C-alpha angles and dihedrals in degrees: 000000000000123000092250094044090055090060099039097045108123092217094052088052090051090048092052093048095048092052090049091050094046091049090048097054115121108261094246093052091045091049090051090050098042092241117148127173088249097059097036093096094049091048091050093046092052091046097049105030098023090233 
């Protein structure tokens, strides 16, 4: 993957957006969903890439 492709890949943009949205959840909502700042990246990775 080239340097430019890494930053223009639609899945990568979706991943970054998902991480940002998970981290920005209000604390009560995040707690209800079981989302913590520590697992936001793993949840986003699974949602976007299926890994």
